PDB file of N, CA, C and O in Angstrom:
ATOM      1  N   MET A   1     -68.239  59.517-103.429  1.00  0.00           N
ATOM      2  CA  MET A   1     -66.981  59.552-102.765  1.00  0.00           C
ATOM      3  C   MET A   1     -66.500  58.108-102.630  1.00  0.00           C
ATOM      4  O   MET A   1     -67.257  57.217-102.246  1.00  0.00           O
ATOM      5  N   ILE A   2     -65.245  57.903-102.949  1.00  0.00           N
ATOM      6  CA  ILE A   2     -64.621  56.602-102.757  1.00  0.00           C
ATOM      7  C   ILE A   2     -63.600  56.754-101.639  1.00  0.00           C
ATOM      8  O   ILE A   2     -62.724  57.616-101.704  1.00  0.00           O
ATOM      9  N   VAL A   3     -63.715  55.924-100.626  1.00  0.00           N
ATOM     10  CA  VAL A   3     -62.820  55.980 -99.476  1.00  0.00           C
ATOM     11  C   VAL A   3     -61.897  54.770 -99.546  1.00  0.00           C
ATOM     12  O   VAL A   3     -62.351  53.638 -99.713  1.00  0.00           O
ATOM     13  N   GLU A   4     -60.602  55.023 -99.416  1.00  0.00           N
ATOM     14  CA  GLU A   4     -59.618  53.947 -99.445  1.00  0.00           C
ATOM     15  C   GLU A   4     -58.773  53.993 -98.184  1.00  0.00           C
ATOM     16  O   GLU A   4     -58.668  55.035 -97.538  1.00  0.00           O
ATOM     17  N   GLY A   5     -58.182  52.883 -97.842  1.00  0.00           N
ATOM     18  CA  GLY A   5     -57.262  52.835 -96.716  1.00  0.00           C
ATOM     19  C   GLY A   5     -57.452  51.581 -95.895  1.00  0.00           C
ATOM     20  O   GLY A   5     -58.331  50.763 -96.169  1.00  0.00           O
ATOM     21  N   GLU A   6     -56.623  51.444 -94.897  1.00  0.00           N
ATOM     22  CA  GLU A   6     -56.676  50.284 -94.026  1.00  0.00           C
ATOM     23  C   GLU A   6     -58.024  50.240 -93.311  1.00  0.00           C
ATOM     24  O   GLU A   6     -58.436  51.219 -92.688  1.00  0.00           O
ATOM     25  N   ASN A   7     -58.699  49.115 -93.403  1.00  0.00           N
ATOM     26  CA  ASN A   7     -60.012  48.891 -92.773  1.00  0.00           C
ATOM     27  C   ASN A   7     -61.087  49.851 -93.266  1.00  0.00           C
ATOM     28  O   ASN A   7     -62.076  50.074 -92.568  1.00  0.00           O
ATOM     29  N   ALA A   8     -60.912  50.425 -94.459  1.00  0.00           N
ATOM     30  CA  ALA A   8     -61.875  51.409 -94.966  1.00  0.00           C
ATOM     31  C   ALA A   8     -63.281  50.834 -95.070  1.00  0.00           C
ATOM     32  O   ALA A   8     -64.249  51.505 -94.712  1.00  0.00           O
ATOM     33  N   ILE A   9     -63.406  49.604 -95.553  1.00  0.00           N
ATOM     34  CA  ILE A   9     -64.740  49.019 -95.728  1.00  0.00           C
ATOM     35  C   ILE A   9     -65.440  48.883 -94.381  1.00  0.00           C
ATOM     36  O   ILE A   9     -66.594  49.288 -94.237  1.00  0.00           O
ATOM     37  N   ALA A  10     -64.757  48.322 -93.404  1.00  0.00           N
ATOM     38  CA  ALA A  10     -65.365  48.145 -92.079  1.00  0.00           C
ATOM     39  C   ALA A  10     -65.677  49.487 -91.430  1.00  0.00           C
ATOM     40  O   ALA A  10     -66.727  49.645 -90.807  1.00  0.00           O
ATOM     41  N   GLU A  11     -64.779  50.451 -91.570  1.00  0.00           N
ATOM     42  CA  GLU A  11     -64.989  51.766 -90.948  1.00  0.00           C
ATOM     43  C   GLU A  11     -66.205  52.477 -91.552  1.00  0.00           C
ATOM     44  O   GLU A  11     -67.045  53.006 -90.823  1.00  0.00           O
ATOM     45  N   ILE A  12     -66.293  52.485 -92.876  1.00  0.00           N
ATOM     46  CA  ILE A  12     -67.419  53.163 -93.541  1.00  0.00           C
ATOM     47  C   ILE A  12     -68.727  52.439 -93.246  1.00  0.00           C
ATOM     48  O   ILE A  12     -69.753  53.079 -93.013  1.00  0.00           O
ATOM     49  N   ARG A  13     -68.698  51.115 -93.256  1.00  0.00           N
ATOM     50  CA  ARG A  13     -69.927  50.363 -92.948  1.00  0.00           C
ATOM     51  C   ARG A  13     -70.383  50.638 -91.517  1.00  0.00           C
ATOM     52  O   ARG A  13     -71.582  50.680 -91.243  1.00  0.00           O
ATOM     53  N   GLY A  14     -69.435  50.823 -90.612  1.00  0.00           N
ATOM     54  CA  GLY A  14     -69.796  51.176 -89.237  1.00  0.00           C
ATOM     55  C   GLY A  14     -70.425  52.550 -89.143  1.00  0.00           C
ATOM     56  O   GLY A  14     -71.404  52.739 -88.422  1.00  0.00           O
ATOM     57  N   LEU A  15     -69.864  53.520 -89.873  1.00  0.00           N
ATOM     58  CA  LEU A  15     -70.428  54.868 -89.889  1.00  0.00           C
ATOM     59  C   LEU A  15     -71.804  54.891 -90.563  1.00  0.00           C
ATOM     60  O   LEU A  15     -72.717  55.589 -90.121  1.00  0.00           O
ATOM     61  N   ALA A  16     -71.930  54.115 -91.636  1.00  0.00           N
ATOM     62  CA  ALA A  16     -73.191  54.086 -92.384  1.00  0.00           C
ATOM     63  C   ALA A  16     -74.306  53.460 -91.557  1.00  0.00           C
ATOM     64  O   ALA A  16     -75.435  53.951 -91.551  1.00  0.00           O
ATOM     65  N   GLY A  17     -73.985  52.381 -90.863  1.00  0.00           N
ATOM     66  CA  GLY A  17     -75.007  51.637 -90.134  1.00  0.00           C
ATOM     67  C   GLY A  17     -75.676  50.627 -91.043  1.00  0.00           C
ATOM     68  O   GLY A  17     -75.530  50.690 -92.264  1.00  0.00           O
ATOM     69  N   PRO A  18     -76.408  49.696 -90.455  1.00  0.00           N
ATOM     70  CA  PRO A  18     -77.078  48.672 -91.257  1.00  0.00           C
ATOM     71  C   PRO A  18     -78.259  49.251 -92.033  1.00  0.00           C
ATOM     72  O   PRO A  18     -78.813  50.290 -91.673  1.00  0.00           O
ATOM     73  N   THR A  19     -78.626  48.554 -93.103  1.00  0.00           N
ATOM     74  CA  THR A  19     -79.816  48.964 -93.845  1.00  0.00           C
ATOM     75  C   THR A  19     -81.056  48.680 -92.990  1.00  0.00           C
ATOM     76  O   THR A  19     -81.024  47.854 -92.079  1.00  0.00           O
ATOM     77  N   ILE A  20     -82.121  49.370 -93.300  1.00  0.00           N
ATOM     78  CA  ILE A  20     -83.385  49.168 -92.590  1.00  0.00           C
ATOM     79  C   ILE A  20     -83.972  47.835 -93.050  1.00  0.00           C
ATOM     80  O   ILE A  20     -84.064  47.558 -94.246  1.00  0.00           O
ATOM     81  N   LYS A  21     -84.355  47.037 -92.099  1.00  0.00           N
ATOM     82  CA  LYS A  21     -84.947  45.735 -92.399  1.00  0.00           C
ATOM     83  C   LYS A  21     -86.313  45.640 -91.731  1.00  0.00           C
ATOM     84  O   LYS A  21     -86.677  46.460 -90.888  1.00  0.00           O
ATOM     85  N   LYS A  22     -87.055  44.614 -92.136  1.00  0.00           N
ATOM     86  CA  LYS A  22     -88.366  44.375 -91.542  1.00  0.00           C
ATOM     87  C   LYS A  22     -88.312  43.071 -90.740  1.00  0.00           C
ATOM     88  O   LYS A  22     -87.823  42.051 -91.226  1.00  0.00           O
ATOM     89  N   ASN A  23     -88.816  43.119 -89.517  1.00  0.00           N
ATOM     90  CA  ASN A  23     -88.910  41.930 -88.683  1.00  0.00           C
ATOM     91  C   ASN A  23     -89.888  40.965 -89.347  1.00  0.00           C
ATOM     92  O   ASN A  23     -91.041  41.318 -89.595  1.00  0.00           O
ATOM     93  N   LYS A  24     -89.429  39.750 -89.634  1.00  0.00           N
ATOM     94  CA  LYS A  24     -90.261  38.775 -90.349  1.00  0.00           C
ATOM     95  C   LYS A  24     -91.506  38.369 -89.565  1.00  0.00           C
ATOM     96  O   LYS A  24     -92.541  38.056 -90.154  1.00  0.00           O
ATOM     97  N   GLU A  25     -91.405  38.376 -88.255  1.00  0.00           N
ATOM     98  CA  GLU A  25     -92.543  37.942 -87.433  1.00  0.00           C
ATOM     99  C   GLU A  25     -93.547  39.058 -87.194  1.00  0.00           C
ATOM    100  O   GLU A  25     -94.755  38.840 -87.287  1.00  0.00           O
ATOM    101  N   THR A  26     -93.054  40.251 -86.886  1.00  0.00           N
ATOM    102  CA  THR A  26     -93.961  41.342 -86.506  1.00  0.00           C
ATOM    103  C   THR A  26     -94.232  42.323 -87.639  1.00  0.00           C
ATOM    104  O   THR A  26     -95.221  43.056 -87.604  1.00  0.00           O
ATOM    105  N   GLY A  27     -93.360  42.341 -88.642  1.00  0.00           N
ATOM    106  CA  GLY A  27     -93.500  43.305 -89.729  1.00  0.00           C
ATOM    107  C   GLY A  27     -92.974  44.690 -89.383  1.00  0.00           C
ATOM    108  O   GLY A  27     -92.989  45.590 -90.222  1.00  0.00           O
ATOM    109  N   GLU A  28     -92.506  44.865 -88.147  1.00  0.00           N
ATOM    110  CA  GLU A  28     -91.968  46.166 -87.728  1.00  0.00           C
ATOM    111  C   GLU A  28     -90.610  46.405 -88.361  1.00  0.00           C
ATOM    112  O   GLU A  28     -89.845  45.470 -88.599  1.00  0.00           O
ATOM    113  N   LEU A  29     -90.321  47.673 -88.630  1.00  0.00           N
ATOM    114  CA  LEU A  29     -89.024  48.029 -89.181  1.00  0.00           C
ATOM    115  C   LEU A  29     -87.952  47.940 -88.103  1.00  0.00           C
ATOM    116  O   LEU A  29     -88.160  48.347 -86.960  1.00  0.00           O
ATOM    117  N   ILE A  30     -86.814  47.406 -88.487  1.00  0.00           N
ATOM    118  CA  ILE A  30     -85.640  47.376 -87.613  1.00  0.00           C
ATOM    119  C   ILE A  30     -84.740  48.500 -88.108  1.00  0.00           C
ATOM    120  O   ILE A  30     -84.135  48.404 -89.175  1.00  0.00           O
ATOM    121  N   LEU A  31     -84.661  49.562 -87.320  1.00  0.00           N
ATOM    122  CA  LEU A  31     -83.961  50.775 -87.738  1.00  0.00           C
ATOM    123  C   LEU A  31     -82.486  50.733 -87.369  1.00  0.00           C
ATOM    124  O   LEU A  31     -82.102  50.079 -86.399  1.00  0.00           O
ATOM    125  N   PRO A  32     -81.652  51.436 -88.151  1.00  0.00           N
ATOM    126  CA  PRO A  32     -80.246  51.556 -87.781  1.00  0.00           C
ATOM    127  C   PRO A  32     -80.126  52.328 -86.471  1.00  0.00           C
ATOM    128  O   PRO A  32     -81.013  53.110 -86.128  1.00  0.00           O
ATOM    129  N   PRO A  33     -79.044  52.116 -85.744  1.00  0.00           N
ATOM    130  CA  PRO A  33     -78.900  52.821 -84.469  1.00  0.00           C
ATOM    131  C   PRO A  33     -78.667  54.324 -84.643  1.00  0.00           C
ATOM    132  O   PRO A  33     -78.136  54.772 -85.659  1.00  0.00           O
ATOM    133  N   VAL A  34     -79.067  55.077 -83.647  1.00  0.00           N
ATOM    134  CA  VAL A  34     -78.760  56.504 -83.596  1.00  0.00           C
ATOM    135  C   VAL A  34     -77.240  56.641 -83.624  1.00  0.00           C
ATOM    136  O   VAL A  34     -76.525  55.850 -83.010  1.00  0.00           O
ATOM    137  N   GLY A  35     -76.760  57.641 -84.335  1.00  0.00           N
ATOM    138  CA  GLY A  35     -75.317  57.844 -84.457  1.00  0.00           C
ATOM    139  C   GLY A  35     -74.752  57.292 -85.751  1.00  0.00           C
ATOM    140  O   GLY A  35     -73.545  57.360 -85.984  1.00  0.00           O
ATOM    141  N   THR A  36     -75.626  56.739 -86.603  1.00  0.00           N
ATOM    142  CA  THR A  36     -75.184  56.256 -87.916  1.00  0.00           C
ATOM    143  C   THR A  36     -75.773  57.158 -88.999  1.00  0.00           C
ATOM    144  O   THR A  36     -76.784  57.828 -88.788  1.00  0.00           O
ATOM    145  N   ILE A  37     -75.125  57.160 -90.150  1.00  0.00           N
ATOM    146  CA  ILE A  37     -75.573  58.006 -91.260  1.00  0.00           C
ATOM    147  C   ILE A  37     -76.979  57.628 -91.699  1.00  0.00           C
ATOM    148  O   ILE A  37     -77.809  58.501 -91.953  1.00  0.00           O
ATOM    149  N   ARG A  38     -77.248  56.336 -91.789  1.00  0.00           N
ATOM    150  CA  ARG A  38     -78.569  55.890 -92.260  1.00  0.00           C
ATOM    151  C   ARG A  38     -79.699  56.276 -91.310  1.00  0.00           C
ATOM    152  O   ARG A  38     -80.858  56.318 -91.724  1.00  0.00           O
ATOM    153  N   ARG A  39     -79.395  56.551 -90.081  1.00  0.00           N
ATOM    154  CA  ARG A  39     -80.429  56.960 -89.124  1.00  0.00           C
ATOM    155  C   ARG A  39     -80.454  58.478 -88.964  1.00  0.00           C
ATOM    156  O   ARG A  39     -81.520  59.092 -88.999  1.00  0.00           O
ATOM    157  N   ASP A  40     -79.283  59.079 -88.788  1.00  0.00           N
ATOM    158  CA  ASP A  40     -79.230  60.484 -88.397  1.00  0.00           C
ATOM    159  C   ASP A  40     -79.523  61.465 -89.528  1.00  0.00           C
ATOM    160  O   ASP A  40     -80.188  62.475 -89.299  1.00  0.00           O
ATOM    161  N   ILE A  41     -79.046  61.196 -90.735  1.00  0.00           N
ATOM    162  CA  ILE A  41     -79.249  62.156 -91.838  1.00  0.00           C
ATOM    163  C   ILE A  41     -80.726  62.278 -92.192  1.00  0.00           C
ATOM    164  O   ILE A  41     -81.242  63.396 -92.210  1.00  0.00           O
ATOM    165  N   PRO A  42     -81.431  61.184 -92.474  1.00  0.00           N
ATOM    166  CA  PRO A  42     -82.862  61.349 -92.775  1.00  0.00           C
ATOM    167  C   PRO A  42     -83.635  61.990 -91.621  1.00  0.00           C
ATOM    168  O   PRO A  42     -84.526  62.809 -91.845  1.00  0.00           O
ATOM    169  N   THR A  43     -83.292  61.617 -90.397  1.00  0.00           N
ATOM    170  CA  THR A  43     -83.968  62.188 -89.238  1.00  0.00           C
ATOM    171  C   THR A  43     -83.740  63.690 -89.173  1.00  0.00           C
ATOM    172  O   THR A  43     -84.675  64.455 -88.936  1.00  0.00           O
ATOM    173  N   ALA A  44     -82.490  64.116 -89.384  1.00  0.00           N
ATOM    174  CA  ALA A  44     -82.164  65.551 -89.342  1.00  0.00           C
ATOM    175  C   ALA A  44     -82.878  66.322 -90.442  1.00  0.00           C
ATOM    176  O   ALA A  44     -83.193  67.500 -90.273  1.00  0.00           O
ATOM    177  N   LEU A  45     -83.133  65.667 -91.560  1.00  0.00           N
ATOM    178  CA  LEU A  45     -83.819  66.314 -92.687  1.00  0.00           C
ATOM    179  C   LEU A  45     -85.340  66.192 -92.591  1.00  0.00           C
ATOM    180  O   LEU A  45     -86.064  66.662 -93.469  1.00  0.00           O
ATOM    181  N   GLY A  46     -85.813  65.563 -91.526  1.00  0.00           N
ATOM    182  CA  GLY A  46     -87.255  65.405 -91.355  1.00  0.00           C
ATOM    183  C   GLY A  46     -87.850  64.371 -92.284  1.00  0.00           C
ATOM    184  O   GLY A  46     -89.047  64.411 -92.567  1.00  0.00           O
ATOM    185  N   GLN A  47     -87.038  63.447 -92.763  1.00  0.00           N
ATOM    186  CA  GLN A  47     -87.504  62.422 -93.690  1.00  0.00           C
ATOM    187  C   GLN A  47     -87.885  61.149 -92.929  1.00  0.00           C
ATOM    188  O   GLN A  47     -87.281  60.815 -91.910  1.00  0.00           O
ATOM    189  N   GLU A  48     -88.873  60.465 -93.433  1.00  0.00           N
ATOM    190  CA  GLU A  48     -89.275  59.190 -92.849  1.00  0.00           C
ATOM    191  C   GLU A  48     -88.220  58.139 -93.193  1.00  0.00           C
ATOM    192  O   GLU A  48     -87.732  58.094 -94.322  1.00  0.00           O
ATOM    193  N   LEU A  49     -87.870  57.301 -92.229  1.00  0.00           N
ATOM    194  CA  LEU A  49     -86.942  56.204 -92.491  1.00  0.00           C
ATOM    195  C   LEU A  49     -87.681  55.146 -93.297  1.00  0.00           C
ATOM    196  O   LEU A  49     -88.779  54.733 -92.925  1.00  0.00           O
ATOM    197  N   ASP A  50     -87.084  54.707 -94.397  1.00  0.00           N
ATOM    198  CA  ASP A  50     -87.767  53.885 -95.372  1.00  0.00           C
ATOM    199  C   ASP A  50     -86.828  52.781 -95.863  1.00  0.00           C
ATOM    200  O   ASP A  50     -85.644  53.029 -96.091  1.00  0.00           O
ATOM    201  N   MET A  51     -87.348  51.573 -96.024  1.00  0.00           N
ATOM    202  CA  MET A  51     -86.530  50.445 -96.487  1.00  0.00           C
ATOM    203  C   MET A  51     -86.018  50.634 -97.907  1.00  0.00           C
ATOM    204  O   MET A  51     -84.981  50.071 -98.258  1.00  0.00           O
ATOM    205  N   THR A  52     -86.700  51.396 -98.720  1.00  0.00           N
ATOM    206  CA  THR A  52     -86.329  51.500-100.131  1.00  0.00           C
ATOM    207  C   THR A  52     -85.448  52.700-100.450  1.00  0.00           C
ATOM    208  O   THR A  52     -85.015  52.860-101.591  1.00  0.00           O
ATOM    209  N   LYS A  53     -85.180  53.539 -99.467  1.00  0.00           N
ATOM    210  CA  LYS A  53     -84.376  54.738 -99.710  1.00  0.00           C
ATOM    211  C   LYS A  53     -83.142  54.711 -98.808  1.00  0.00           C
ATOM    212  O   LYS A  53     -83.249  54.644 -97.583  1.00  0.00           O
ATOM    213  N   ASN A  54     -81.987  54.764 -99.431  1.00  0.00           N
ATOM    214  CA  ASN A  54     -80.735  54.791 -98.686  1.00  0.00           C
ATOM    215  C   ASN A  54     -80.011  56.091 -98.966  1.00  0.00           C
ATOM    216  O   ASN A  54     -79.906  56.515-100.117  1.00  0.00           O
ATOM    217  N   VAL A  55     -79.520  56.714 -97.936  1.00  0.00           N
ATOM    218  CA  VAL A  55     -78.790  57.961 -98.075  1.00  0.00           C
ATOM    219  C   VAL A  55     -77.309  57.692 -98.379  1.00  0.00           C
ATOM    220  O   VAL A  55     -76.584  58.602 -98.781  1.00  0.00           O
ATOM    221  N   ILE A  56     -76.861  56.444 -98.189  1.00  0.00           N
ATOM    222  CA  ILE A  56     -75.467  56.086 -98.383  1.00  0.00           C
ATOM    223  C   ILE A  56     -75.379  54.641 -98.854  1.00  0.00           C
ATOM    224  O   ILE A  56     -76.214  53.803 -98.512  1.00  0.00           O
ATOM    225  N   HIS A  57     -74.347  54.373 -99.646  1.00  0.00           N
ATOM    226  CA  HIS A  57     -74.043  52.999-100.046  1.00  0.00           C
ATOM    227  C   HIS A  57     -72.639  52.684 -99.555  1.00  0.00           C
ATOM    228  O   HIS A  57     -71.747  53.531 -99.608  1.00  0.00           O
ATOM    229  N   SER A  58     -72.454  51.467 -99.082  1.00  0.00           N
ATOM    230  CA  SER A  58     -71.115  51.019 -98.702  1.00  0.00           C
ATOM    231  C   SER A  58     -70.914  49.598 -99.214  1.00  0.00           C
ATOM    232  O   SER A  58     -71.779  48.738 -99.051  1.00  0.00           O
ATOM    233  N   SER A  59     -69.781  49.370 -99.825  1.00  0.00           N
ATOM    234  CA  SER A  59     -69.469  48.047-100.364  1.00  0.00           C
ATOM    235  C   SER A  59     -69.303  47.042 -99.242  1.00  0.00           C
ATOM    236  O   SER A  59     -68.901  47.392 -98.132  1.00  0.00           O
ATOM    237  N   ASP A  60     -69.619  45.777 -99.544  1.00  0.00           N
ATOM    238  CA  ASP A  60     -69.514  44.747 -98.509  1.00  0.00           C
ATOM    239  C   ASP A  60     -68.199  43.979 -98.550  1.00  0.00           C
ATOM    240  O   ASP A  60     -67.977  43.095 -97.722  1.00  0.00           O
ATOM    241  N   GLY A  61     -67.337  44.299 -99.489  1.00  0.00           N
ATOM    242  CA  GLY A  61     -66.047  43.624 -99.570  1.00  0.00           C
ATOM    243  C   GLY A  61     -65.178  44.248-100.644  1.00  0.00           C
ATOM    244  O   GLY A  61     -65.624  45.120-101.390  1.00  0.00           O
ATOM    245  N   ALA A  62     -63.930  43.794-100.720  1.00  0.00           N
ATOM    246  CA  ALA A  62     -62.962  44.380-101.642  1.00  0.00           C
ATOM    247  C   ALA A  62     -63.369  44.210-103.105  1.00  0.00           C
ATOM    248  O   ALA A  62     -63.239  45.146-103.894  1.00  0.00           O
ATOM    249  N   ALA A  63     -63.858  43.032-103.471  1.00  0.00           N
ATOM    250  CA  ALA A  63     -64.250  42.795-104.867  1.00  0.00           C
ATOM    251  C   ALA A  63     -65.406  43.713-105.269  1.00  0.00           C
ATOM    252  O   ALA A  63     -65.397  44.300-106.352  1.00  0.00           O
ATOM    253  N   ALA A  64     -66.394  43.830-104.390  1.00  0.00           N
ATOM    254  CA  ALA A  64     -67.526  44.719-104.670  1.00  0.00           C
ATOM    255  C   ALA A  64     -67.055  46.169-104.745  1.00  0.00           C
ATOM    256  O   ALA A  64     -67.525  46.930-105.590  1.00  0.00           O
ATOM    257  N   ALA A  65     -66.135  46.553-103.870  1.00  0.00           N
ATOM    258  CA  ALA A  65     -65.623  47.928-103.871  1.00  0.00           C
ATOM    259  C   ALA A  65     -64.928  48.254-105.189  1.00  0.00           C
ATOM    260  O   ALA A  65     -65.099  49.348-105.728  1.00  0.00           O
ATOM    261  N   GLU A  66     -64.149  47.316-105.707  1.00  0.00           N
ATOM    262  CA  GLU A  66     -63.478  47.524-107.000  1.00  0.00           C
ATOM    263  C   GLU A  66     -64.502  47.750-108.111  1.00  0.00           C
ATOM    264  O   GLU A  66     -64.403  48.712-108.872  1.00  0.00           O
ATOM    265  N   LEU A  67     -65.479  46.858-108.195  1.00  0.00           N
ATOM    266  CA  LEU A  67     -66.506  46.953-109.231  1.00  0.00           C
ATOM    267  C   LEU A  67     -67.323  48.230-109.082  1.00  0.00           C
ATOM    268  O   LEU A  67     -67.508  48.965-110.053  1.00  0.00           O
ATOM    269  N   GLU A  68     -67.807  48.497-107.888  1.00  0.00           N
ATOM    270  CA  GLU A  68     -68.653  49.667-107.656  1.00  0.00           C
ATOM    271  C   GLU A  68     -67.876  50.960-107.853  1.00  0.00           C
ATOM    272  O   GLU A  68     -68.430  51.942-108.346  1.00  0.00           O
ATOM    273  N   GLY A  69     -66.601  50.975-107.476  1.00  0.00           N
ATOM    274  CA  GLY A  69     -65.761  52.156-107.700  1.00  0.00           C
ATOM    275  C   GLY A  69     -65.635  52.473-109.171  1.00  0.00           C
ATOM    276  O   GLY A  69     -65.698  53.638-109.563  1.00  0.00           O
ATOM    277  N   SER A  70     -65.456  51.441-110.001  1.00  0.00           N
ATOM    278  CA  SER A  70     -65.337  51.679-111.442  1.00  0.00           C
ATOM    279  C   SER A  70     -66.662  52.164-112.029  1.00  0.00           C
ATOM    280  O   SER A  70     -66.671  53.007-112.926  1.00  0.00           O
ATOM    281  N   ILE A  71     -67.779  51.636-111.527  1.00  0.00           N
ATOM    282  CA  ILE A  71     -69.091  52.084-112.005  1.00  0.00           C
ATOM    283  C   ILE A  71     -69.310  53.558-111.654  1.00  0.00           C
ATOM    284  O   ILE A  71     -69.737  54.343-112.501  1.00  0.00           O
ATOM    285  N   PHE A  72     -69.017  53.932-110.406  1.00  0.00           N
ATOM    286  CA  PHE A  72     -69.202  55.322-109.990  1.00  0.00           C
ATOM    287  C   PHE A  72     -68.266  56.265-110.737  1.00  0.00           C
ATOM    288  O   PHE A  72     -68.637  57.403-111.025  1.00  0.00           O
ATOM    289  N   ALA A  73     -67.057  55.806-111.053  1.00  0.00           N
ATOM    290  CA  ALA A  73     -66.122  56.641-111.811  1.00  0.00           C
ATOM    291  C   ALA A  73     -66.687  56.943-113.200  1.00  0.00           C
ATOM    292  O   ALA A  73     -66.581  58.070-113.682  1.00  0.00           O
ATOM    293  N   GLU A  74     -67.282  55.944-113.840  1.00  0.00           N
ATOM    294  CA  GLU A  74     -67.887  56.151-115.164  1.00  0.00           C
ATOM    295  C   GLU A  74     -69.099  57.077-115.065  1.00  0.00           C
ATOM    296  O   GLU A  74     -69.285  57.949-115.913  1.00  0.00           O
ATOM    297  N   LEU A  75     -69.916  56.891-114.040  1.00  0.00           N
ATOM    298  CA  LEU A  75     -71.074  57.770-113.861  1.00  0.00           C
ATOM    299  C   LEU A  75     -70.638  59.215-113.639  1.00  0.00           C
ATOM    300  O   LEU A  75     -71.273  60.144-114.137  1.00  0.00           O
ATOM    301  N   LYS A  76     -69.561  59.400-112.896  1.00  0.00           N
ATOM    302  CA  LYS A  76     -69.052  60.747-112.646  1.00  0.00           C
ATOM    303  C   LYS A  76     -68.590  61.391-113.951  1.00  0.00           C
ATOM    304  O   LYS A  76     -68.854  62.571-114.185  1.00  0.00           O
ATOM    305  N   LYS A  77     -67.905  60.629-114.801  1.00  0.00           N
ATOM    306  CA  LYS A  77     -67.467  61.161-116.099  1.00  0.00           C
ATOM    307  C   LYS A  77     -68.663  61.614-116.926  1.00  0.00           C
ATOM    308  O   LYS A  77     -68.635  62.687-117.527  1.00  0.00           O
ATOM    309  N   GLU A  78     -69.710  60.801-116.956  1.00  0.00           N
ATOM    310  CA  GLU A  78     -70.924  61.145-117.703  1.00  0.00           C
ATOM    311  C   GLU A  78     -71.589  62.382-117.127  1.00  0.00           C
ATOM    312  O   GLU A  78     -72.042  63.251-117.873  1.00  0.00           O
ATOM    313  N   TYR A  79     -71.648  62.466-115.820  1.00  0.00           N
ATOM    314  CA  TYR A  79     -72.260  63.627-115.167  1.00  0.00           C
ATOM    315  C   TYR A  79     -71.503  64.894-115.537  1.00  0.00           C
ATOM    316  O   TYR A  79     -72.110  65.898-115.911  1.00  0.00           O
ATOM    317  N   ILE A  80     -70.185  64.849-115.433  1.00  0.00           N
ATOM    318  CA  ILE A  80     -69.366  66.027-115.751  1.00  0.00           C
ATOM    319  C   ILE A  80     -69.518  66.395-117.222  1.00  0.00           C
ATOM    320  O   ILE A  80     -69.622  67.573-117.562  1.00  0.00           O
ATOM    321  N   LYS A  81     -69.530  65.398-118.087  1.00  0.00           N
ATOM    322  CA  LYS A  81     -69.674  65.639-119.526  1.00  0.00           C
ATOM    323  C   LYS A  81     -70.998  66.326-119.840  1.00  0.00           C
ATOM    324  O   LYS A  81     -71.064  67.163-120.740  1.00  0.00           O
ATOM    325  N   ASN A  82     -72.042  65.983-119.110  1.00  0.00           N
ATOM    326  CA  ASN A  82     -73.375  66.520-119.376  1.00  0.00           C
ATOM    327  C   ASN A  82     -73.773  67.689-118.487  1.00  0.00           C
ATOM    328  O   ASN A  82     -74.907  68.163-118.554  1.00  0.00           O
ATOM    329  N   ASP A  83     -72.857  68.154-117.663  1.00  0.00           N
ATOM    330  CA  ASP A  83     -73.145  69.250-116.728  1.00  0.00           C
ATOM    331  C   ASP A  83     -73.032  70.570-117.466  1.00  0.00           C
ATOM    332  O   ASP A  83     -71.951  70.938-117.926  1.00  0.00           O
ATOM    333  N   ASP A  84     -74.147  71.287-117.582  1.00  0.00           N
ATOM    334  CA  ASP A  84     -74.162  72.565-118.310  1.00  0.00           C
ATOM    335  C   ASP A  84     -73.234  73.597-117.681  1.00  0.00           C
ATOM    336  O   ASP A  84     -72.771  74.506-118.371  1.00  0.00           O
ATOM    337  N   ARG A  85     -72.959  73.476-116.408  1.00  0.00           N
ATOM    338  CA  ARG A  85     -72.097  74.466-115.740  1.00  0.00           C
ATOM    339  C   ARG A  85     -70.654  74.382-116.211  1.00  0.00           C
ATOM    340  O   ARG A  85     -69.888  75.322-115.998  1.00  0.00           O
ATOM    341  N   THR A  86     -70.259  73.268-116.853  1.00  0.00           N
ATOM    342  CA  THR A  86     -68.863  73.126-117.296  1.00  0.00           C
ATOM    343  C   THR A  86     -68.686  73.586-118.744  1.00  0.00           C
ATOM    344  O   THR A  86     -67.588  73.487-119.292  1.00  0.00           O
ATOM    345  N   LYS A  87     -69.737  74.079-119.357  1.00  0.00           N
ATOM    346  CA  LYS A  87     -69.645  74.490-120.769  1.00  0.00           C
ATOM    347  C   LYS A  87     -69.552  75.987-120.905  1.00  0.00           C
ATOM    348  O   LYS A  87     -69.469  76.502-122.020  1.00  0.00           O
TER     349      LYS A  87
END
C-alpha cells in the first residue's frame, strides 16, 4: 500500500512505530510502544518481537518514498503477472 497526502510520511511512521533496536550497553531489546503496528500486530498474532522481522515498512523521507514506491509498483506488476488466479 502506498499512502499519499499531507504529512503522510510522519503520520504513517507514527502509526508504524520505531523499529526494534538493541540497547548497546545491556543488549536488551528496545521495543516499539504499545499502540503501534510494529508492536501490536505481532503481539496479536502470538509472534515474538524480533529485530530482523518487520510487519511494516515506512519511508523516512520524500526521496525514499519516491524510489520505494516505484520499486513496489514493479513488484506488484510482477506478482499480478505471475498470479495463477488471474489466468
